All heavy atoms as TSV, in Angstrom:
chain	resi	resn	atom	element	x	y	z
A	1	MET	N	N	-0.783	-0.536	-8.961
A	1	MET	CA	C	-0.126	-1.437	-7.845
A	1	MET	C	C	1.216	-1.979	-8.484
A	1	MET	O	O	1.318	-2.452	-9.558
A	1	MET	CB	C	-1.023	-2.610	-7.407
A	1	MET	CG	C	-0.556	-3.211	-6.252
A	1	MET	SD	S	-1.443	-4.607	-5.739
A	1	MET	CE	C	-1.620	-5.389	-7.328
A	2	ASP	N	N	2.301	-1.745	-7.652
A	2	ASP	CA	C	3.583	-1.980	-8.127
A	2	ASP	C	C	4.156	-3.404	-7.811
A	2	ASP	O	O	4.992	-3.995	-8.517
A	2	ASP	CB	C	4.553	-1.044	-7.740
A	2	ASP	CG	C	4.144	0.407	-8.214
A	2	ASP	OD1	O	4.111	0.484	-9.472
A	2	ASP	OD2	O	4.000	1.341	-7.405
A	3	LEU	N	N	3.618	-3.988	-6.725
A	3	LEU	CA	C	4.205	-5.115	-6.164
A	3	LEU	C	C	3.217	-6.002	-5.572
A	3	LEU	O	O	2.434	-5.398	-4.710
A	3	LEU	CB	C	5.385	-4.756	-5.245
A	3	LEU	CG	C	6.292	-5.778	-4.541
A	3	LEU	CD1	C	7.072	-6.601	-5.509
A	3	LEU	CD2	C	7.158	-5.153	-3.451
A	4	LEU	N	N	3.328	-7.344	-5.655
A	4	LEU	CA	C	2.584	-8.200	-4.811
A	4	LEU	C	C	3.476	-9.239	-4.027
A	4	LEU	O	O	4.299	-9.837	-4.691
A	4	LEU	CB	C	1.547	-9.178	-5.657
A	4	LEU	CG	C	0.284	-8.397	-6.114
A	4	LEU	CD1	C	-0.458	-9.435	-7.159
A	4	LEU	CD2	C	-0.620	-8.169	-4.964
A	5	ILE	N	N	3.343	-9.327	-2.709
A	5	ILE	CA	C	4.129	-10.077	-1.940
A	5	ILE	C	C	3.316	-11.308	-1.573
A	5	ILE	O	O	2.341	-11.132	-0.996
A	5	ILE	CB	C	4.708	-9.462	-0.800
A	5	ILE	CG1	C	5.668	-8.279	-1.129
A	5	ILE	CG2	C	5.535	-10.478	0.137
A	5	ILE	CD1	C	6.183	-7.329	-0.031
A	6	GLU	N	N	3.726	-12.596	-2.003
A	6	GLU	CA	C	3.001	-13.746	-1.769
A	6	GLU	C	C	3.352	-14.393	-0.383
A	6	GLU	O	O	4.611	-14.551	-0.197
A	6	GLU	CB	C	3.132	-14.684	-2.804
A	6	GLU	CG	C	2.231	-16.098	-2.642
A	6	GLU	CD	C	2.452	-16.994	-3.907
A	6	GLU	OE1	O	3.357	-16.719	-4.661
A	6	GLU	OE2	O	1.659	-17.862	-3.854
A	7	GLU	N	N	2.478	-14.574	0.537
A	7	GLU	CA	C	2.759	-15.143	1.802
A	7	GLU	C	C	1.689	-16.293	2.029
A	7	GLU	O	O	0.571	-15.885	2.442
A	7	GLU	CB	C	2.898	-14.210	2.964
A	7	GLU	CG	C	3.410	-14.893	4.240
A	7	GLU	CD	C	3.645	-13.758	5.232
A	7	GLU	OE1	O	4.412	-12.871	5.087
A	7	GLU	OE2	O	2.996	-13.879	6.336
A	8	GLY	N	N	2.004	-17.496	1.824
A	8	GLY	CA	C	0.968	-18.584	1.869
A	8	GLY	C	C	-0.109	-18.437	0.900
A	8	GLY	O	O	0.244	-18.206	-0.290
A	9	THR	N	N	-1.356	-18.226	1.259
A	9	THR	CA	C	-2.424	-18.087	0.412
A	9	THR	C	C	-2.767	-16.680	0.150
A	9	THR	O	O	-3.747	-16.272	-0.594
A	9	THR	CB	C	-3.573	-18.999	0.761
A	9	THR	OG1	O	-4.094	-18.437	1.935
A	9	THR	CG2	C	-3.283	-20.315	0.779
A	10	ARG	N	N	-2.007	-15.668	0.836
A	10	ARG	CA	C	-2.555	-14.341	0.900
A	10	ARG	C	C	-1.502	-13.491	-0.024
A	10	ARG	O	O	-0.266	-13.824	-0.059
A	10	ARG	CB	C	-2.472	-13.859	2.216
A	10	ARG	CG	C	-3.467	-14.613	2.956
A	10	ARG	CD	C	-3.965	-13.846	4.262
A	10	ARG	NE	N	-4.712	-12.831	3.999
A	10	ARG	CZ	C	-5.078	-12.032	5.057
A	10	ARG	NH1	N	-4.909	-12.235	6.215
A	10	ARG	NH2	N	-5.860	-10.936	4.623
A	11	LEU	N	N	-2.044	-12.426	-0.667
A	11	LEU	CA	C	-1.109	-11.572	-1.428
A	11	LEU	C	C	-1.228	-10.166	-0.815
A	11	LEU	O	O	-2.355	-9.623	-0.627
A	11	LEU	CB	C	-1.716	-11.474	-2.914
A	11	LEU	CG	C	-1.582	-12.910	-3.601
A	11	LEU	CD1	C	-2.383	-12.712	-5.001
A	11	LEU	CD2	C	-0.114	-13.219	-3.908
A	12	PHE	N	N	-0.111	-9.589	-0.638
A	12	PHE	CA	C	0.042	-8.273	0.110
A	12	PHE	C	C	0.384	-7.257	-1.059
A	12	PHE	O	O	1.466	-7.267	-1.531
A	12	PHE	CB	C	1.119	-8.381	1.192
A	12	PHE	CG	C	0.686	-9.270	2.366
A	12	PHE	CD1	C	0.940	-10.629	2.295
A	12	PHE	CD2	C	0.160	-8.748	3.442
A	12	PHE	CE1	C	0.625	-11.454	3.300
A	12	PHE	CE2	C	-0.092	-9.482	4.557
A	12	PHE	CZ	C	0.035	-10.894	4.454
A	13	PRO	N	N	-0.637	-6.288	-1.364
A	13	PRO	CA	C	-0.268	-5.397	-2.390
A	13	PRO	C	C	0.696	-4.167	-1.882
A	13	PRO	O	O	0.411	-3.816	-0.738
A	13	PRO	CB	C	-1.663	-4.836	-2.760
A	13	PRO	CG	C	-2.413	-5.096	-1.592
A	13	PRO	CD	C	-1.846	-6.209	-0.851
A	14	VAL	N	N	1.449	-3.761	-2.748
A	14	VAL	CA	C	2.385	-2.533	-2.394
A	14	VAL	C	C	2.363	-1.728	-3.521
A	14	VAL	O	O	2.626	-1.963	-4.693
A	14	VAL	CB	C	3.859	-2.936	-2.009
A	14	VAL	CG1	C	4.628	-1.873	-1.721
A	14	VAL	CG2	C	3.757	-4.029	-0.939
A	15	GLU	N	N	2.097	-0.395	-3.237
A	15	GLU	CA	C	2.137	0.761	-4.231
A	15	GLU	C	C	3.326	1.507	-3.846
A	15	GLU	O	O	3.483	1.823	-2.724
A	15	GLU	CB	C	0.822	1.624	-4.146
A	15	GLU	CG	C	0.830	2.743	-5.047
A	15	GLU	CD	C	0.619	2.274	-6.554
A	15	GLU	OE1	O	0.346	1.109	-6.851
A	15	GLU	OE2	O	0.770	3.150	-7.402
A	16	ILE	N	N	4.217	2.050	-4.793
A	16	ILE	CA	C	5.336	2.643	-4.462
A	16	ILE	C	C	5.182	4.115	-5.271
A	16	ILE	O	O	4.918	4.165	-6.457
A	16	ILE	CB	C	6.679	2.007	-4.962
A	16	ILE	CG1	C	6.705	0.574	-4.222
A	16	ILE	CG2	C	7.812	2.926	-4.795
A	16	ILE	CD1	C	7.743	-0.275	-4.714
A	17	LYS	N	N	5.329	5.201	-4.534
A	17	LYS	CA	C	5.290	6.534	-5.014
A	17	LYS	C	C	6.513	7.378	-4.804
A	17	LYS	O	O	7.001	7.317	-3.717
A	17	LYS	CB	C	4.100	7.315	-4.479
A	17	LYS	CG	C	2.699	6.613	-4.915
A	17	LYS	CD	C	2.419	6.740	-6.329
A	17	LYS	CE	C	1.071	6.239	-6.758
A	17	LYS	NZ	N	0.879	6.209	-8.144
A	18	SER	N	N	6.974	8.246	-5.737
A	18	SER	CA	C	8.099	9.005	-5.550
A	18	SER	C	C	7.809	10.319	-4.824
A	18	SER	O	O	8.746	10.971	-4.346
A	18	SER	CB	C	8.753	9.271	-6.820
A	18	SER	OG	O	7.948	10.073	-7.720
A	19	GLY	N	N	6.569	10.712	-4.624
A	19	GLY	CA	C	6.221	11.868	-4.030
A	19	GLY	C	C	6.508	11.921	-2.563
A	19	GLY	O	O	6.217	10.956	-1.844
A	20	ALA	N	N	6.812	13.129	-1.975
A	20	ALA	CA	C	7.183	13.188	-0.627
A	20	ALA	C	C	5.911	13.655	0.187
A	20	ALA	O	O	5.867	13.580	1.398
A	20	ALA	CB	C	8.223	14.183	-0.408
A	21	THR	N	N	4.945	14.122	-0.464
A	21	THR	CA	C	3.589	14.572	0.246
A	21	THR	C	C	2.558	13.505	-0.068
A	21	THR	O	O	2.239	13.280	-1.255
A	21	THR	CB	C	3.194	15.912	-0.339
A	21	THR	OG1	O	4.250	16.910	-0.119
A	21	THR	CG2	C	1.993	16.459	0.484
A	22	PHE	N	N	2.002	12.973	1.100
A	22	PHE	CA	C	0.867	12.044	0.872
A	22	PHE	C	C	-0.382	12.694	0.273
A	22	PHE	O	O	-0.720	13.700	0.739
A	22	PHE	CB	C	0.497	11.354	2.200
A	22	PHE	CG	C	-0.612	10.564	2.139
A	22	PHE	CD1	C	-0.779	9.397	1.370
A	22	PHE	CD2	C	-1.908	10.920	2.719
A	22	PHE	CE1	C	-1.924	8.595	1.378
A	22	PHE	CE2	C	-3.004	10.207	2.644
A	22	PHE	CZ	C	-2.972	8.923	2.020
A	23	ALA	N	N	-1.094	12.001	-0.646
A	23	ALA	CA	C	-2.218	12.374	-1.101
A	23	ALA	C	C	-3.157	11.120	-1.199
A	23	ALA	O	O	-2.660	10.154	-1.628
A	23	ALA	CB	C	-2.244	13.029	-2.616
A	24	SER	N	N	-4.476	11.293	-0.809
A	24	SER	CA	C	-5.314	10.019	-0.763
A	24	SER	C	C	-5.455	9.372	-2.098
A	24	SER	O	O	-5.779	8.186	-2.127
A	24	SER	CB	C	-6.631	10.432	-0.116
A	24	SER	OG	O	-7.312	11.392	-0.826
A	25	ASP	N	N	-5.380	10.108	-3.139
A	25	ASP	CA	C	-5.374	9.460	-4.451
A	25	ASP	C	C	-4.346	8.499	-4.873
A	25	ASP	O	O	-4.420	7.743	-5.701
A	25	ASP	CB	C	-5.632	10.498	-5.650
A	25	ASP	CG	C	-4.365	11.414	-5.837
A	25	ASP	OD1	O	-3.610	11.574	-4.915
A	25	ASP	OD2	O	-4.098	11.782	-6.932
A	26	MET	N	N	-3.245	8.452	-3.947
A	26	MET	CA	C	-2.091	7.555	-4.139
A	26	MET	C	C	-2.722	6.228	-3.756
A	26	MET	O	O	-1.989	5.106	-4.135
A	26	MET	CB	C	-0.930	7.879	-3.161
A	26	MET	CG	C	-0.227	9.132	-3.511
A	26	MET	SD	S	0.962	9.428	-2.315
A	26	MET	CE	C	2.089	10.711	-3.175
A	27	LEU	N	N	-3.690	6.130	-3.077
A	27	LEU	CA	C	-4.226	4.807	-2.562
A	27	LEU	C	C	-5.233	4.080	-3.579
A	27	LEU	O	O	-5.599	2.849	-3.319
A	27	LEU	CB	C	-4.898	4.968	-1.221
A	27	LEU	CG	C	-4.063	5.617	-0.101
A	27	LEU	CD1	C	-4.938	5.870	1.197
A	27	LEU	CD2	C	-2.884	4.824	0.215
A	28	THR	N	N	-5.613	4.792	-4.592
A	28	THR	CA	C	-6.442	4.239	-5.548
A	28	THR	C	C	-6.146	2.822	-6.028
A	28	THR	O	O	-7.027	1.988	-5.967
A	28	THR	CB	C	-6.822	5.236	-6.638
A	28	THR	OG1	O	-7.208	6.581	-6.176
A	28	THR	CG2	C	-7.758	4.740	-7.660
A	29	PRO	N	N	-4.985	2.663	-6.555
A	29	PRO	CA	C	-4.709	1.254	-6.969
A	29	PRO	C	C	-4.863	0.178	-5.854
A	29	PRO	O	O	-5.277	-0.893	-6.169
A	29	PRO	CB	C	-3.336	1.285	-7.574
A	29	PRO	CG	C	-2.981	2.681	-7.726
A	29	PRO	CD	C	-3.873	3.498	-6.760
A	30	LEU	N	N	-4.407	0.554	-4.683
A	30	LEU	CA	C	-4.480	-0.369	-3.667
A	30	LEU	C	C	-5.913	-0.745	-3.293
A	30	LEU	O	O	-6.315	-2.015	-2.986
A	30	LEU	CB	C	-3.695	0.077	-2.369
A	30	LEU	CG	C	-2.266	0.200	-2.541
A	30	LEU	CD1	C	-1.670	1.068	-1.439
A	30	LEU	CD2	C	-1.551	-1.122	-2.694
A	31	ARG	N	N	-6.822	0.236	-3.172
A	31	ARG	CA	C	-8.238	0.072	-2.840
A	31	ARG	C	C	-8.986	-0.849	-4.001
A	31	ARG	O	O	-9.670	-1.780	-3.683
A	31	ARG	CB	C	-8.958	1.268	-2.729
A	31	ARG	CG	C	-8.648	2.034	-1.577
A	31	ARG	CD	C	-9.569	3.334	-1.481
A	31	ARG	NE	N	-9.096	4.255	-0.457
A	31	ARG	CZ	C	-8.776	5.482	-0.615
A	31	ARG	NH1	N	-8.794	6.090	-1.840
A	31	ARG	NH2	N	-8.395	6.153	0.436
A	32	TRP	N	N	-8.626	-0.524	-5.203
A	32	TRP	CA	C	-9.098	-1.313	-6.378
A	32	TRP	C	C	-8.727	-2.796	-6.286
A	32	TRP	O	O	-9.577	-3.682	-6.296
A	32	TRP	CB	C	-8.573	-0.757	-7.739
A	32	TRP	CG	C	-8.982	-1.457	-8.943
A	32	TRP	CD1	C	-10.244	-1.497	-9.550
A	32	TRP	CD2	C	-8.263	-2.353	-9.647
A	32	TRP	NE1	N	-10.207	-2.322	-10.552
A	32	TRP	CE2	C	-8.990	-2.920	-10.671
A	32	TRP	CE3	C	-6.842	-2.848	-9.399
A	32	TRP	CZ2	C	-8.522	-3.964	-11.585
A	32	TRP	CZ3	C	-6.360	-3.896	-10.267
A	32	TRP	CH2	C	-7.304	-4.364	-11.339
A	33	TRP	N	N	-7.389	-3.020	-6.005
A	33	TRP	CA	C	-7.005	-4.412	-5.888
A	33	TRP	C	C	-7.480	-5.144	-4.784
A	33	TRP	O	O	-7.919	-6.258	-4.798
A	33	TRP	CB	C	-5.469	-4.542	-6.017
A	33	TRP	CG	C	-5.040	-5.926	-6.079
A	33	TRP	CD1	C	-4.654	-6.519	-7.298
A	33	TRP	CD2	C	-4.828	-6.835	-5.132
A	33	TRP	NE1	N	-4.368	-7.788	-7.006
A	33	TRP	CE2	C	-4.441	-8.017	-5.692
A	33	TRP	CE3	C	-4.764	-6.828	-3.687
A	33	TRP	CZ2	C	-4.087	-9.205	-5.040
A	33	TRP	CZ3	C	-4.528	-7.921	-3.008
A	33	TRP	CH2	C	-4.132	-9.032	-3.612
A	34	SER	N	N	-7.538	-4.559	-3.651
A	34	SER	CA	C	-8.168	-5.044	-2.349
A	34	SER	C	C	-9.493	-5.554	-2.572
A	34	SER	O	O	-10.010	-6.492	-2.029
A	34	SER	CB	C	-7.802	-4.198	-1.328
A	34	SER	OG	O	-6.488	-3.983	-0.950
A	35	GLY	N	N	-10.312	-4.661	-3.266
A	35	GLY	CA	C	-11.751	-4.920	-3.650
A	35	GLY	C	C	-11.809	-6.250	-4.446
A	35	GLY	O	O	-12.768	-7.037	-4.249
A	36	LEU	N	N	-10.871	-6.278	-5.459
A	36	LEU	CA	C	-10.967	-7.553	-6.265
A	36	LEU	C	C	-10.559	-8.757	-5.508
A	36	LEU	O	O	-11.193	-9.773	-5.759
A	36	LEU	CB	C	-10.067	-7.353	-7.521
A	36	LEU	CG	C	-10.544	-6.316	-8.630
A	36	LEU	CD1	C	-9.406	-6.266	-9.712
A	36	LEU	CD2	C	-11.807	-6.788	-9.133
A	37	ALA	N	N	-9.612	-8.620	-4.746
A	37	ALA	CA	C	-9.024	-9.816	-4.049
A	37	ALA	C	C	-9.848	-10.265	-2.794
A	37	ALA	O	O	-9.709	-11.386	-2.517
A	37	ALA	CB	C	-7.584	-9.625	-3.659
A	38	ALA	N	N	-10.515	-9.374	-2.257
A	38	ALA	CA	C	-11.384	-9.558	-1.156
A	38	ALA	C	C	-10.647	-10.331	0.061
A	38	ALA	O	O	-9.740	-10.047	0.519
A	38	ALA	CB	C	-12.648	-10.310	-1.515
A	39	ALA	N	N	-11.130	-11.508	0.318
A	39	ALA	CA	C	-10.520	-12.404	1.433
A	39	ALA	C	C	-9.210	-12.895	1.315
A	39	ALA	O	O	-8.486	-13.093	2.185
A	39	ALA	CB	C	-11.393	-13.597	1.699
A	40	ASP	N	N	-8.750	-12.859	-0.015
A	40	ASP	CA	C	-7.317	-13.231	-0.263
A	40	ASP	C	C	-6.192	-12.186	-0.126
A	40	ASP	O	O	-5.048	-12.320	-0.124
A	40	ASP	CB	C	-7.121	-13.755	-1.680
A	40	ASP	CG	C	-7.867	-15.098	-1.875
A	40	ASP	OD1	O	-7.920	-15.897	-0.754
A	40	ASP	OD2	O	-8.345	-15.450	-2.949
A	41	ALA	N	N	-6.689	-10.910	0.056
A	41	ALA	CA	C	-5.892	-9.797	0.145
A	41	ALA	C	C	-5.317	-9.604	1.553
A	41	ALA	O	O	-5.914	-9.654	2.554
A	41	ALA	CB	C	-6.612	-8.503	-0.178
A	42	GLY	N	N	-3.973	-9.366	1.549
A	42	GLY	CA	C	-3.271	-9.082	2.829
A	42	GLY	C	C	-3.297	-7.584	3.036
A	42	GLY	O	O	-3.908	-6.877	2.334
A	43	GLN	N	N	-2.607	-7.106	4.029
A	43	GLN	CA	C	-2.503	-5.742	4.351
A	43	GLN	C	C	-1.840	-4.843	3.181
A	43	GLN	O	O	-0.770	-5.344	2.796
A	43	GLN	CB	C	-1.632	-5.580	5.651
A	43	GLN	CG	C	-1.414	-4.261	6.010
A	43	GLN	CD	C	-2.719	-3.377	6.451
A	43	GLN	OE1	O	-3.297	-3.902	7.238
A	43	GLN	NE2	N	-2.938	-2.170	5.667
A	44	ALA	N	N	-2.624	-3.998	2.827
A	44	ALA	CA	C	-2.074	-3.096	1.616
A	44	ALA	C	C	-1.159	-1.944	2.248
A	44	ALA	O	O	-1.465	-1.478	3.407
A	44	ALA	CB	C	-3.271	-2.449	1.001
A	45	THR	N	N	-0.076	-1.745	1.494
A	45	THR	CA	C	0.815	-0.773	1.996
A	45	THR	C	C	1.320	0.093	0.771
A	45	THR	O	O	1.501	-0.291	-0.283
A	45	THR	CB	C	2.200	-1.576	2.474
A	45	THR	OG1	O	1.709	-2.391	3.522
A	45	THR	CG2	C	3.267	-0.605	2.990
A	46	LEU	N	N	1.393	1.475	1.102
A	46	LEU	CA	C	1.914	2.459	0.275
A	46	LEU	C	C	3.204	2.764	0.774
A	46	LEU	O	O	3.435	3.195	1.954
A	46	LEU	CB	C	0.981	3.615	0.193
A	46	LEU	CG	C	1.610	4.915	-0.550
A	46	LEU	CD1	C	1.566	4.696	-1.970
A	46	LEU	CD2	C	0.771	6.220	-0.158
A	47	VAL	N	N	4.352	2.789	-0.086
A	47	VAL	CA	C	5.712	3.377	0.346
A	47	VAL	C	C	5.868	4.506	-0.569
A	47	VAL	O	O	5.653	4.626	-1.733
A	47	VAL	CB	C	6.713	2.132	-0.179
A	47	VAL	CG1	C	8.059	2.681	0.148
A	47	VAL	CG2	C	6.400	0.908	0.634
A	48	TYR	N	N	6.252	5.627	0.150
A	48	TYR	CA	C	6.369	6.999	-0.496
A	48	TYR	C	C	7.694	7.721	0.027
A	48	TYR	O	O	8.297	7.141	0.910
A	48	TYR	CB	C	5.223	7.740	-0.331
A	48	TYR	CG	C	5.093	8.458	1.046
A	48	TYR	CD1	C	4.709	9.836	1.141
A	48	TYR	CD2	C	5.179	7.790	2.180
A	48	TYR	CE1	C	4.532	10.328	2.324
A	48	TYR	CE2	C	4.859	8.377	3.465
A	48	TYR	CZ	C	4.699	9.657	3.555
A	48	TYR	OH	O	4.513	10.299	4.723
A	49	ALA	N	N	7.946	8.724	-0.634
A	49	ALA	CA	C	9.295	9.508	-0.255
A	49	ALA	C	C	9.104	10.467	0.944
A	49	ALA	O	O	10.034	11.138	1.391
A	49	ALA	CB	C	9.839	10.252	-1.509
A	50	GLY	N	N	7.933	10.473	1.657
A	50	GLY	CA	C	7.762	11.270	2.805
A	50	GLY	C	C	8.503	10.815	3.980
A	50	GLY	O	O	9.117	9.801	3.975
A	51	GLY	N	N	8.206	11.401	5.120
A	51	GLY	CA	C	8.927	11.151	6.255
A	51	GLY	C	C	7.951	10.559	7.473
A	51	GLY	O	O	8.584	10.378	8.529
A	52	GLU	N	N	6.684	10.460	7.144
A	52	GLU	CA	C	5.851	10.094	8.219
A	52	GLU	C	C	5.198	8.722	7.954
A	52	GLU	O	O	4.635	8.598	6.862
A	52	GLU	CB	C	4.822	11.286	8.462
A	52	GLU	CG	C	3.901	11.087	9.558
A	52	GLU	CD	C	3.022	12.221	9.774
A	52	GLU	OE1	O	2.970	13.232	8.799
A	52	GLU	OE2	O	2.168	12.315	10.728
A	53	ALA	N	N	4.985	7.977	8.953
A	53	ALA	CA	C	4.341	6.624	8.930
A	53	ALA	C	C	2.758	6.920	9.295
A	53	ALA	O	O	2.685	7.633	10.358
A	53	ALA	CB	C	4.847	5.495	9.704
A	54	LEU	N	N	1.939	6.520	8.577
A	54	LEU	CA	C	0.416	6.764	8.793
A	54	LEU	C	C	-0.364	5.527	8.515
A	54	LEU	O	O	0.154	4.559	7.883
A	54	LEU	CB	C	0.014	7.844	7.875
A	54	LEU	CG	C	0.725	9.159	7.631
A	54	LEU	CD1	C	0.293	9.895	6.275
A	54	LEU	CD2	C	0.479	10.054	8.915
A	55	THR	N	N	-1.617	5.500	8.841
A	55	THR	CA	C	-2.448	4.586	8.523
A	55	THR	C	C	-3.824	5.305	7.975
A	55	THR	O	O	-4.189	6.288	8.711
A	55	THR	CB	C	-2.944	3.601	9.503
A	55	THR	OG1	O	-1.790	2.872	10.026
A	55	THR	CG2	C	-3.925	2.592	9.090
A	56	HIS	N	N	-4.241	5.159	6.739
A	56	HIS	CA	C	-5.255	5.801	6.196
A	56	HIS	C	C	-6.175	4.853	5.603
A	56	HIS	O	O	-5.950	4.016	4.821
A	56	HIS	CB	C	-4.787	6.734	5.055
A	56	HIS	CG	C	-5.857	7.699	4.625
A	56	HIS	ND1	N	-6.913	7.289	3.726
A	56	HIS	CD2	C	-6.150	9.015	4.808
A	56	HIS	CE1	C	-7.601	8.408	3.460
A	56	HIS	NE2	N	-7.107	9.459	4.097
A	57	THR	N	N	-7.400	4.888	6.022
A	57	THR	CA	C	-8.567	3.925	5.701
A	57	THR	C	C	-8.106	2.473	5.550
A	57	THR	O	O	-8.392	1.694	4.836
A	57	THR	CB	C	-9.205	4.274	4.311
A	57	THR	OG1	O	-8.206	4.296	3.317
A	57	THR	CG2	C	-9.908	5.654	4.448
A	58	GLY	N	N	-7.285	2.051	6.757
A	58	GLY	CA	C	-6.870	0.742	6.895
A	58	GLY	C	C	-5.647	0.260	6.008
A	58	GLY	O	O	-5.170	-0.779	6.038
A	59	ILE	N	N	-5.097	1.326	5.284
A	59	ILE	CA	C	-3.944	1.099	4.492
A	59	ILE	C	C	-2.585	1.677	5.190
A	59	ILE	O	O	-2.748	2.759	5.573
A	59	ILE	CB	C	-4.166	1.710	3.039
A	59	ILE	CG1	C	-5.292	1.050	2.266
A	59	ILE	CG2	C	-2.771	1.566	2.241
A	59	ILE	CD1	C	-5.567	1.518	0.978
A	60	HIS	N	N	-1.668	0.824	5.337
A	60	HIS	CA	C	-0.447	1.473	5.889
A	60	HIS	C	C	0.327	2.390	4.950
A	60	HIS	O	O	0.502	1.917	3.716
A	60	HIS	CB	C	0.516	0.283	6.370
A	60	HIS	CG	C	-0.077	-0.585	7.489
A	60	HIS	ND1	N	0.527	-1.717	8.001
A	60	HIS	CD2	C	-1.061	-0.274	8.373
A	60	HIS	CE1	C	-0.194	-2.098	8.838
A	60	HIS	NE2	N	-1.170	-1.226	9.201
A	61	ILE	N	N	0.808	3.392	5.290
A	61	ILE	CA	C	1.661	4.455	4.518
A	61	ILE	C	C	2.999	4.492	5.293
A	61	ILE	O	O	2.943	4.895	6.389
A	61	ILE	CB	C	0.843	5.667	4.542
A	61	ILE	CG1	C	-0.531	5.451	3.917
A	61	ILE	CG2	C	1.660	6.664	3.618
A	61	ILE	CD1	C	-1.528	6.532	4.108
A	62	ARG	N	N	4.053	4.097	4.435
A	62	ARG	CA	C	5.401	4.075	5.041
A	62	ARG	C	C	6.307	4.765	4.254
A	62	ARG	O	O	6.412	4.641	3.044
A	62	ARG	CB	C	5.901	2.620	5.280
A	62	ARG	CG	C	4.800	1.748	6.124
A	62	ARG	CD	C	4.909	2.209	7.653
A	62	ARG	NE	N	4.094	1.428	8.483
A	62	ARG	CZ	C	2.910	1.837	8.937
A	62	ARG	NH1	N	2.398	2.888	8.556
A	62	ARG	NH2	N	2.274	1.049	9.709
A	63	PRO	N	N	7.254	5.535	4.940
A	63	PRO	CA	C	8.459	6.187	4.181
A	63	PRO	C	C	9.355	5.123	3.594
A	63	PRO	O	O	9.393	3.974	4.230
A	63	PRO	CB	C	9.156	7.002	5.260
A	63	PRO	CG	C	8.227	7.084	6.481
A	63	PRO	CD	C	7.213	5.836	6.343
A	64	TRP	N	N	9.912	5.264	2.497
A	64	TRP	CA	C	10.837	4.325	1.850
A	64	TRP	C	C	11.983	3.840	2.821
A	64	TRP	O	O	12.328	2.706	2.783
A	64	TRP	CB	C	11.385	4.755	0.472
A	64	TRP	CG	C	12.195	6.037	0.720
A	64	TRP	CD1	C	11.937	7.250	0.563
A	64	TRP	CD2	C	13.644	5.961	0.790
A	64	TRP	NE1	N	13.061	7.984	0.757
A	64	TRP	CE2	C	14.074	7.242	0.961
A	64	TRP	CE3	C	14.557	4.874	1.054
A	64	TRP	CZ2	C	15.367	7.627	1.238
A	64	TRP	CZ3	C	15.945	5.202	1.437
A	64	TRP	CH2	C	16.303	6.544	1.449
A	65	TRP	N	N	12.444	4.772	3.635
A	65	TRP	CA	C	13.569	4.385	4.353
A	65	TRP	C	C	13.264	3.389	5.617
A	65	TRP	O	O	14.108	2.814	6.264
A	65	TRP	CB	C	14.359	5.556	4.941
A	65	TRP	CG	C	13.430	6.603	5.633
A	65	TRP	CD1	C	12.925	7.710	5.013
A	65	TRP	CD2	C	12.871	6.566	6.993
A	65	TRP	NE1	N	11.957	8.361	5.921
A	65	TRP	CE2	C	12.008	7.581	7.095
A	65	TRP	CE3	C	13.108	5.696	8.148
A	65	TRP	CZ2	C	11.393	7.927	8.351
A	65	TRP	CZ3	C	12.554	6.034	9.214
A	65	TRP	CH2	C	11.679	7.067	9.335
A	66	SER	N	N	11.855	3.280	5.957
A	66	SER	CA	C	11.475	2.471	6.863
A	66	SER	C	C	11.189	0.965	6.607
A	66	SER	O	O	10.848	0.197	7.371
A	66	SER	CB	C	10.308	3.019	7.553
A	66	SER	OG	O	9.054	2.861	6.852
A	67	VAL	N	N	11.195	0.704	5.189
A	67	VAL	CA	C	10.897	-0.572	4.865
A	67	VAL	C	C	12.094	-1.444	4.416
A	67	VAL	O	O	13.156	-0.961	4.188
A	67	VAL	CB	C	9.844	-0.660	3.691
A	67	VAL	CG1	C	8.518	-0.171	4.150
A	67	VAL	CG2	C	10.321	0.072	2.488
């Protein structure tokens, strides 16, 4: 996990990848952290070099240009 954004009592994890093709293993650090943080975890987001916005297993996946 590359970034934690604090908003009130919640922490929003962000993973940043340079790859243009989404692969589900990119989400591993976000799943790990969200499991540890439990109720304190905000929406997890993956930022990548691809062109498509997705949601996979509850994790937002966004192209870098859209954030």
